[in-house]
C-alpha positions, 0 to 999 in steps of 0.5 A: 537501462542500467539497473546499477543506477537503482542500487542507492535507491534500493538500499534506501528503500530497504533501510526504510522498510527495515525501520518500519518493520522494526517499529511495527514489531515485525522483525527485520527483513530477511536477507534472502528477500531483497527489493527486486525490479521485475520491470524497469522502474517498478519495485517488488518486495518480498515481505517477511513473515512476522507477527503483528499487534492487531487482532485478526479481522473478521473474514471477508465473504468476497467472491473475487479480488474486485469484491475484496478491494472494498473489504481491504480498503475499509480495513485500511480506513479503520486502521487510519482514520485520522489520516483519511482525507475527508471530503473531495480531494483537491484538484492537484494531488501530491502523489498518486500510486497504484500498488498490488499487495499479495495476501495469503489465505490468512490475510497476511502480506506476502509481497508488494508490487508497485504498478505505478510508483510516485517516484517523485515522492519516495517518502510517500512510497515508504509511507504507503508500504509501512501503512500497508504492513502495519494494517496486516492481517487483513480480512482473510478471503475465506471464499478466495484464499490467497489473492492480489489486492490492487488499489490506487492511493491518492495522497495530498500534500498534508499526508492524508490519503483516500484509496480509489476504491472508497474515494469521495471524488476530486474537485475540479480545477475547472471554473464555470465562467457563468 
């Protein structure tokens, strides 16, 4: 696969991240922390250390990364209440993406890695990354230390979302003939 084809996409994503970080008050990304591809079609981004306007959330008492997912998802929901899709999601979603977020022991975002990026919707990729960065710092995993939090983002056409960890489910497109 020719990775040079990804150069315009990489530049566009870097520009989007720079803008989002500037709006979040996090400064600009370090030129030594570019977007890199670890697997063709999957992007990893190192995130610069920066301050945020959010107060430190209460520490998590999770014993492992799976338990921590609940705390991280609740944290995202608390910061984005108006953007959370209420009720069961429609049968056809606009975008679905799975993102790994590496957090340091204090709950700050260290890096993000797309396991499954919604490539047909680059604006959703940028918005999810912006949302993750703006919600930092996350609850510190006091029993675990640094960790990788993985969740699937379920996105509707109107820009509302649910995280798989806290989803209310999805309506079926199947019509019962009875």
